[in-house]
N, C-alpha and C positions, 0 to 999 in steps of 0.2 A: 504495498500501499504505498501512494507515494503524500508524502505531507497532505501534500491538496484533501486527497480522500480524506488521512483523516481530520482533518479541516471538519471537512465538508461532515464527515459520518459524524462526527463531536455535535454538530449540531443539528444534525435531523433526532441526538438522540435527546441533547440536549442534556447531555456530560461526555467524557473521556469515553472511545470504545476501550472494549478490554481482552484480552490477548485474543488481540486479534492476525487469523494466519494469511488470509486474503482477503483481496471484494471478490463476493462466488456473481457479484451480478451487477448490468449497468444501465439506470432509468437509460428506457430513449431520451432524457436532456441531459445524460452523460452521466449525472451523479452516480457513484452503489447506492443499491438500494437491499442486496445485500452483505451482509460482509459473511467471513468464513471464520469461525471460530476455533479455536483449540479447544482440543479435548479434558485440556488441561491447565485452568483460568492461571495464573502467574501468582495467589498465593498457595497455589494446590490442592485447590479444592477442582473437585471436576461435575467436566463442561457439556450432556449429552448433544444441546442445540449446538450441532456444526453450523447450522441454517438460520442464519440473522434475522428476520425484515428490518431495515434501517429505515426507509422512506416514514417520513409521519402521514405525511397525503393518505398511501396504500394502507399504508394500517390501520388509518381511523376507517378507510371505508373498510376493512376486513369487522372491525368491532360490528360494525353497523352488524355482517351480516352473519355474526356469532351474536348478535343479542336477537337474529329474528328468527333465534333457531333452526338453522344452517346444523351446526355442528352437529343437536341429536339427528335433523333429517338423516344427512350423509350415515351418522350409526347404522341407525334403523335400516338403511338398503343396504350395509357391508353385511347387516344382520338374514337380509334375504336375496338379494345377487350376489352367487358364488362367484362367477369372473371376477364383479365387482374385487369380493373381497382377497383374491388371488392375484391384483393388479398393483391392492395394498397390500398385501404384503412381501410382493417387489419391493414396493418400493423401501416398504424397510430394508430389506437386503440388500435395497441401496446405498440406500443412507447412512448402515451402520458400515460399508461400504470403503466410501467415499471418508467418513469420518480416518476409517483404518487407515486409511493411507498418510491421514495429519497425522497421531499417532496412537498408539495403544493404553489404553486406560482400562484396568481389569475394572474396574465399583460397575461400570458400566455400560460393561461388555454385554451385547444384547437389547439393551435400551439405545433407541431409536430418539422417534422425539414427536410431538403433537396428537400420540395420543397412536400411532401406528405398532401394532399392525393387526389390533381391533378395535382398536375408537375413533372416536375424531374428536380429540381436546386443545386444538389448538388450531385453531385458520394461519395465520400468521406463517408458524413455522412450516405446517403444507406447503403455501404460498413463496414461502422463503427458498422452499427446500425445490419445486415447481422449475423458479425463472432462474436456479441457480447451474443445477440438471437437466433443461430444455425440454419444453417439450415430450410429453406420451414414458413420462419417469414415476409423476406422481398423479395418479387420474385423476385426481380431488384437488389436489391439489391446479392442478390445470383448468378444473371448472372453482375455484377460488377467483384465479385471474381474469378466467373471465366472466365472472357474473362482479368484477372492479369495474371494467368500460375503462379510459384510456388516464388512470388517472394522474399524468404528468402532461396533458394539452395544454395545463393554462401552466405552463415552467417549471425550471428548477423549485421544488419541495422549500428550499432553502438557501437563501442568497450567495456570487458563490465568490469566493474570494482574490 
């Protein structure tokens, strides 16, 4: 991450970013919107959230989806649709594999994020994973992104230095 990226992410989050490994995805406005976080923070704490959404505009829209019951609806669909459940389990494995490329933290072995592989508990994580991994890797994350629309269309979410 460049110093400019670090400044942008700090402005997006309202605090300095922690243990960032890399920019995971850039918004069409060119700012980071996902960072890849080390699986162990500087203080030694295990941190399973590898893909962290930083764009406050996207995060706000996702918060609205969560409040509208999208997580519950997606979890219900996982129980009813074996193909969806299989795809979501594959997204879980892809998440774990991406984290393993950065580092091994035994305390969080087998734990991904967002409720994977059995339920949906955080749309922010699913969207961040979908952005970083690309379309087709996390089908529920792709659905979240589709529901957001073009959150970047009004320009950068934070001023550029």
